C-alpha positions as CSV (number, residue, x, y, z in Angstrom):
1,M,32.2,-6.3,42.9
2,Y,30.1,-3.0,41.6
3,K,31.4,0.4,42.4
4,K,28.7,2.3,44.6
5,H,30.6,5.9,44.8
6,K,30.0,8.7,42.8
7,Q,31.8,8.2,39.4
8,H,35.0,10.0,39.2
9,R,36.1,8.7,35.8
10,L,35.6,10.2,32.5
11,Y,32.2,9.5,31.0
12,G,32.1,6.6,29.1
13,Y,35.8,6.8,28.2
14,D,37.7,3.5,27.9
15,Y,39.9,3.2,30.7
16,S,41.8,0.3,29.7
17,S,42.8,2.2,26.3
18,N,46.6,2.4,25.3
19,G,47.9,5.5,26.5
20,Y,49.7,7.5,29.9
21,Y,47.6,8.3,33.0
22,F,48.6,10.6,35.7
23,V,47.5,8.8,38.8
24,T,47.7,10.3,42.3
25,I,46.8,7.9,45.4
26,V,46.5,9.3,48.7
27,T,46.8,7.2,52.2
28,N,43.5,7.5,54.8
29,G,43.6,10.9,56.7
30,R,46.7,12.0,54.6
31,I,49.1,10.0,57.6
32,H,52.6,10.2,56.4
33,Y,53.3,6.5,56.2
34,F,55.7,6.8,54.0
35,G,58.6,8.6,54.8
36,K,59.7,12.4,55.5
37,I,61.2,15.0,53.4
38,V,64.2,16.5,54.9
39,T,66.4,19.3,53.5
40,H,64.0,18.2,49.9
41,E,65.3,14.8,50.2
42,M,62.6,11.7,50.8
43,H,63.5,9.9,53.8
44,L,61.4,6.5,53.3
45,S,60.1,4.5,56.2
46,D,59.7,0.9,56.2
47,I,55.8,1.4,54.8
48,G,57.5,4.0,51.5
49,R,60.4,1.5,50.7
50,L,57.5,-1.8,50.5
51,V,56.0,1.0,48.0
52,Q,59.3,1.6,46.2
53,K,59.8,-2.1,45.9
54,N,56.5,-2.4,44.3
55,I,56.8,0.2,42.2
56,K,59.8,-1.0,40.3
57,L,58.1,-4.1,39.3
58,F,56.2,-1.8,36.8
59,H,59.2,0.5,35.6
60,R,61.4,0.1,32.0
61,L,65.0,-1.1,32.8
62,K,67.5,1.2,31.0
63,N,67.7,-0.9,27.9
64,G,63.6,0.4,27.6
65,E,62.4,-2.6,28.1
66,P,60.0,-4.2,30.7
67,D,61.3,-5.3,34.2
68,S,60.6,-9.4,33.8
69,A,59.1,-9.3,37.5
70,N,56.8,-7.2,35.8
71,P,53.1,-9.2,36.9
72,Y,51.3,-7.6,33.9
73,L,53.9,-8.8,31.8
74,Q,53.1,-12.6,31.9
75,K,49.7,-12.0,30.2
76,E,50.3,-11.9,26.1
77,S,48.0,-9.0,25.3
78,L,48.5,-6.5,28.3
79,L,51.4,-4.5,29.4
80,I,51.0,-2.1,32.5
81,M,54.1,0.1,33.2
82,I,55.2,3.0,35.3
83,T,56.6,5.3,33.8
84,E,57.8,7.5,36.1
85,H,56.6,8.2,40.2
86,V,57.3,9.6,43.1
87,I,56.4,8.7,46.9
88,M,55.5,11.8,49.4
89,P,55.3,11.6,52.6
90,N,50.7,10.7,52.5
91,H,50.4,9.9,48.6
92,I,52.5,9.2,45.6
93,H,52.0,10.6,42.2
94,M,53.0,8.3,39.0
95,I,52.2,7.8,35.1
96,V,50.8,4.6,34.6
97,E,51.4,3.2,30.2
98,I,48.7,0.9,29.1
99,L,49.8,-0.9,26.3
100,N,46.2,-3.3,25.9
101,K,45.9,-5.2,22.8
102,N,42.2,-6.3,23.8
103,T,41.1,-2.9,24.7
104,L,37.1,-2.2,25.3
105,S,36.8,0.2,22.8
106,Q,36.8,-3.1,20.1
107,N,33.7,-4.0,22.0
108,K,32.0,-1.1,23.8
109,A,33.2,1.9,26.6
110,V,31.9,0.8,30.3
111,T,29.7,3.4,31.6
112,G,28.0,4.1,35.1
113,L,28.1,1.5,37.5
114,S,29.9,-1.9,36.6
115,P,32.3,-4.3,37.9
116,L,36.0,-3.6,37.4
117,T,37.4,-4.2,34.1
118,K,40.7,-6.7,33.5
119,G,43.3,-4.0,32.0
120,S,41.9,-1.2,32.7
121,L,43.7,1.3,35.2
122,S,41.0,1.3,38.2
123,S,41.6,-3.0,37.9
124,F,45.4,-1.9,38.2
125,I,44.8,0.7,41.1
126,N,42.5,-1.7,42.6
127,H,45.0,-4.1,42.6
128,F,48.3,-2.4,43.6
129,K,47.1,-0.7,46.5
130,G,45.6,-4.6,48.1
131,K,49.5,-5.6,47.2
132,I,50.6,-2.3,49.6
133,K,47.5,-3.4,52.4
134,R,48.5,-7.0,52.2
135,Q,51.9,-7.0,52.6
136,C,51.8,-4.1,55.2
137,N,49.3,-6.5,57.0
138,E,51.5,-9.2,56.8
139,N,54.4,-7.4,58.5
140,G,52.7,-6.0,60.9
141,Y,52.5,-2.2,59.5
142,E,49.4,0.2,60.7
143,F,48.6,1.4,57.0
144,N,45.4,2.3,55.0
145,W,44.8,4.2,51.4
146,Q,42.1,7.0,51.5
147,S,39.4,5.4,49.0
148,R,39.4,5.7,45.2
149,F,42.4,7.8,43.0
150,H,42.8,10.8,41.2
151,D,43.6,10.3,37.8
152,R,44.3,12.5,33.9
153,I,44.1,11.2,31.2
154,I,47.0,12.1,29.4
155,R,46.1,13.9,26.1
156,N,49.5,14.8,24.3
157,N,53.4,14.7,24.7
158,E,53.5,18.3,26.1
159,E,51.3,17.8,28.5
160,L,52.9,14.0,29.5
161,N,56.2,16.2,29.4
162,R,54.7,18.8,31.7
163,I,53.9,16.4,34.1
164,I,57.0,14.5,34.4
165,I,58.4,18.0,35.6
166,Y,56.2,18.0,38.2
167,I,56.7,14.8,39.2
168,Q,60.5,15.2,39.6
169,N,60.2,18.8,41.6
170,N,57.0,18.0,43.9
171,I,59.2,16.5,46.5
172,I,61.2,20.5,46.5
173,N,58.0,21.8,46.2
174,W,56.4,19.9,49.4
175,K,56.2,23.2,51.7
176,V,53.6,24.4,48.9
177,D,51.6,21.4,48.2
178,K,48.2,21.2,48.4
179,E,48.3,17.4,50.4
180,N,51.0,18.8,52.8
181,I,48.5,18.9,55.7
């Protein structure tokens, strides 16, 4: 499958590289599928609970180890984890950590139109969104994602800490959030 849209990723960057990525995924039409915020607390809908269950598969356990149910843990050379997240009424913010022993940079970074690369951020998000959509279909839930996603390569610990604080305060700041239409 080849991408047919304008490239929104950083040109020449290897998105299977080890590191942290700040990702935002939005629902189609910004419909509030995931629940609602009441007095600074997120009340998840059935779809929101389904999303939460899937995100938790990618979290670290309290001892710092990855959850043994993480679908990417079984692959010897790849581990993808969600280190922080928040589910909002119509979007998700998360920090995705990629630990990939076989990065493309050993060969070359993919540029331009190309198929999805195993172990890349785009491949993970495609898999994640597809799984949620399939589960919604199986349970009879009306649901659609917006195409694509927003990402930011997290370049240092200061930036990582700022993004973590942003995610943690996102529900409190919902009234002024640009996604709150």
